C-alpha positions in Angstrom: 45.2 -2.5 -78.6 45.5 0.8 -80.3 42.2 2.5 -81.3 41.0 5.7 -82.8 39.0 7.4 -80.1 36.5 10.3 -80.6 37.0 12.5 -77.5 34.4 15.2 -77.0 35.1 18.0 -74.6 38.7 17.6 -75.4 39.7 21.2 -74.6 37.9 21.0 -71.2 39.4 20.5 -67.7 38.9 16.7 -67.7 39.3 16.3 -71.4 42.9 17.7 -71.5 43.9 15.0 -68.9 42.1 12.3 -70.8 43.8 13.3 -74.1 47.3 13.0 -72.6 46.6 9.6 -71.3 45.0 8.4 -74.5 48.1 9.5 -76.5 50.4 7.9 -73.9 48.5 4.6 -74.3 49.2 4.7 -78.1 45.7 5.6 -79.2 44.8 8.0 -82.1 42.4 10.7 -81.0 39.9 12.8 -82.8 39.7 15.8 -80.4 36.3 17.6 -80.6 35.8 21.0 -78.9 32.8 23.3 -78.8 34.0 26.7 -79.9 37.7 26.9 -80.3 40.3 24.5 -81.7 42.4 22.6 -79.2 46.0 23.7 -79.3 47.9 20.5 -80.0 51.4 21.9 -79.8 52.6 19.5 -82.5 51.4 16.4 -80.7 51.3 13.3 -82.9 48.3 11.1 -83.0 45.5 13.6 -82.6 43.3 15.7 -84.9 41.4 18.8 -83.7 37.8 19.4 -84.8 35.5 22.3 -83.7 31.9 21.3 -83.7 28.8 22.8 -81.9 26.9 19.6 -80.8 23.7 21.6 -80.4 23.5 22.1 -84.2 21.2 19.7 -86.1 23.9 18.7 -88.6 26.5 17.7 -86.0 25.9 14.0 -86.5 26.2 14.3 -90.2 29.5 16.2 -89.9 30.9 13.5 -87.6 29.9 10.7 -90.0 32.8 11.8 -92.2 35.3 10.5 -89.6 36.3 6.9 -88.7 36.6 6.0 -85.0 36.4 2.8 -82.9 35.2 4.2 -79.6 34.0 7.3 -77.9 34.6 9.1 -74.6 31.8 11.7 -74.4 32.8 14.5 -72.0 31.2 17.5 -73.7 28.6 19.2 -71.6 27.7 22.4 -69.8 27.3 22.6 -66.0 27.1 26.3 -65.8 24.9 27.9 -68.5 21.4 29.1 -69.3 19.1 26.0 -68.9 18.1 26.0 -72.5 21.7 25.9 -73.7 22.6 23.3 -71.1 19.9 21.0 -72.3 20.8 21.6 -76.0 24.4 20.5 -75.4 23.9 17.9 -72.7 20.9 16.1 -74.1 20.6 17.0 -77.8 24.4 17.0 -78.2 24.6 13.5 -76.7 21.9 12.3 -79.2 24.0 13.7 -82.1 27.2 11.9 -80.9 25.3 8.7 -80.4 23.9 8.9 -83.9 27.5 9.3 -85.3 28.8 6.5 -83.1 26.1 4.1 -84.3 26.9 5.0 -87.9 30.6 4.4 -87.3 29.9 1.0 -85.7 31.5 2.0 -82.4 32.2 -0.9 -80.0 32.3 1.2 -76.8 30.6 4.5 -75.9 31.9 5.9 -72.6 29.5 8.6 -71.4 30.7 10.8 -68.5 27.6 11.7 -66.5 27.4 13.0 -63.0 26.2 11.9 -59.6 23.8 14.9 -60.0 21.8 12.7 -62.4 20.4 10.9 -59.3 20.7 13.7 -56.7 17.8 14.3 -54.3 17.7 18.0 -55.2 16.4 18.5 -58.8 18.5 20.8 -61.0 18.4 21.4 -64.8 21.9 20.1 -65.0 21.1 16.9 -63.1 17.9 16.3 -65.2 19.9 16.8 -68.4 22.4 14.2 -67.4 19.7 11.8 -66.4 18.0 12.3 -69.8 21.3 11.8 -71.6 21.9 8.6 -69.7 18.6 7.3 -70.9 19.5 8.1 -74.5 22.7 6.2 -74.1 21.0 3.2 -72.6 18.4 3.1 -75.3 20.7 3.7 -78.3 21.8 0.1 -79.0 25.5 1.3 -78.9 27.6 -0.7 -76.4 28.2 1.7 -73.5 29.6 2.4 -70.1 28.1 5.3 -68.1 30.5 6.8 -65.5 29.2 9.1 -62.8 31.9 11.0 -61.0 31.3 13.2 -58.0 33.2 16.4 -57.3 36.3 16.5 -59.4 39.4 18.4 -58.3 42.9 18.9 -59.4 45.2 21.5 -60.9 43.8 23.7 -63.7 40.1 23.8 -63.2 37.0 22.3 -61.6 34.4 23.5 -59.2 36.9 24.0 -56.4 39.0 26.3 -58.6 35.9 28.5 -59.0 35.6 28.6 -55.2 39.3 29.7 -54.9 38.9 32.3 -57.7 35.8 33.8 -56.0 37.6 33.8 -52.6 40.7 35.5 -54.1 38.6 38.2 -55.6 36.2 39.0 -52.8 38.0 37.5 -49.7 34.7 35.7 -49.1 33.3 32.4 -50.3 29.8 30.8 -50.1 29.5 27.9 -47.7 26.1 26.2 -48.0 24.9 24.2 -45.0 26.7 23.6 -41.8 30.1 22.8 -43.3 30.0 19.4 -41.6 28.5 17.5 -44.5 30.6 14.7 -46.0 32.2 15.0 -49.5 34.4 12.5 -51.3 36.2 14.3 -54.2 37.9 12.5 -57.0 41.2 13.5 -58.5 41.1 14.5 -62.1 44.1 12.5 -63.1 42.6 9.4 -61.4 39.3 10.0 -63.3 41.1 10.4 -66.6 43.1 7.2 -66.1 39.9 5.3 -65.2 38.1 6.6 -68.4 41.0 5.5 -70.6 41.0 2.1 -68.9 37.2 1.8 -69.5 37.4 2.7 -73.2 40.2 0.1 -73.7 38.0 -2.7 -72.4 34.8 -4.3 -73.8 31.7 -2.4 -72.9 29.6 -3.8 -70.1 26.4 -1.7 -70.5 26.7 -0.6 -66.9 26.5 2.6 -64.8 29.6 3.1 -62.7 29.9 5.6 -59.9 33.4 6.8 -59.1 34.7 8.8 -56.1 38.0 9.5 -54.3 39.1 7.2 -51.5 38.8 9.7 -48.7 35.7 11.3 -47.2 36.1 14.8 -45.7 33.8 17.5 -44.4 32.9 20.4 -46.7 34.8 22.8 -44.4 37.9 20.7 -44.7 37.7 20.6 -48.5 37.3 24.4 -48.7 40.0 25.1 -46.2 42.6 22.9 -48.0 41.5 24.3 -51.3 42.2 27.9 -50.1 45.4 26.9 -48.5 46.7 25.3 -51.7 45.7 28.5 -53.6 47.4 30.6 -50.9 44.1 32.6 -50.4 42.7 33.9 -47.1 38.9 34.3 -47.1 36.0 34.1 -44.8 33.0 31.8 -45.4 29.5 33.2 -45.9 27.3 30.7 -44.2 24.1 29.9 -46.2 21.6 27.8 -44.2 19.5 25.5 -46.2 16.3 27.2 -45.1 17.5 30.5 -46.5 18.6 28.9 -49.7 15.1 27.3 -50.2 13.4 30.7 -49.6 15.8 32.3 -52.1 15.1 29.6 -54.7 11.4 30.3 -54.4 11.9 34.0 -54.7 14.0 33.6 -57.8 11.8 30.9 -59.5 11.2 33.4 -62.3 15.0 33.5 -63.1 16.1 30.2 -64.5 19.9 30.7 -64.1 19.6 32.0 -60.5 17.2 29.2 -59.6 19.6 26.6 -61.0 22.6 28.1 -59.1 20.7 28.2 -55.8 19.6 24.6 -56.4 23.2 23.5 -56.7 24.0 25.3 -53.4 21.1 23.4 -51.8 22.5 20.2 -53.2 26.0 21.0 -51.8 24.5 21.7 -48.4 24.0 17.9 -48.0 26.3 14.9 -48.0 27.9 14.1 -51.4 29.0 10.5 -50.7 29.0 7.7 -53.3 26.6 4.8 -53.0 27.6 1.3 -52.0 29.4 -0.6 -54.7 31.1 2.5 -56.2 34.6 2.5 -57.5 37.0 4.4 -55.2 40.0 5.8 -57.0 43.3 5.9 -55.2 44.1 9.5 -54.4 42.5 11.2 -51.5 42.1 14.9 -51.1 44.3 16.9 -51.6 46.7 15.2 -53.9 48.9 12.8 -52.0 
């Protein structure tokens, strides 16, 4: 059944994939982006809207639009902690308020496995707090927690490749033997469109790729695909913990080092997770 979907984060790495799949499925899409309008290239069925979700009038501005369901992707993973919280938590509250006013039947919130990670980060805490807002909102919902997302055009592994291309080095936290299970961006996008097209189940769903690999294998194949040669800079967990203590006064540095500590461990999905078809790399 065709619906009008509010898609936040529409100009982002995952959002662009989701938009194409929503349009292919026959939905109309209200494409919300943070700071620049999405270039639609004459595509039918979508309307672009620029809106800063950290602003207190964001919900009121959204109330002028009619939509049936929401896929809420907008969020910052790399930003000053105050801005990260303003977008990830306060922004989610704004979208929830607009969704409630619109009588939305399904609110799909894209969170992260960092929300329940063993190493605390501002990003993970902001996702956990936003999840609690969704669950308490009274709006029918699904919360989707992907792990590491990869694919053409962006994502964390693209940052690794870009760093390696520039410096011929890249950071490798931990031993390199820790297990990761990346999820393909096109698989994730298809799963989100499938979710929003179904009745809400008020559940938290963890998704991952079908194939577990060591961190060293993931990095090696990423650099091979990017045609980049670089050497790893090994960062033992003990060193990272010392550095995080030394930089406790600097919120952004503390956050970045915390993510390195997190990535020094296994990043495997819990039992009962949904495993999406593609392994790593794209098959």
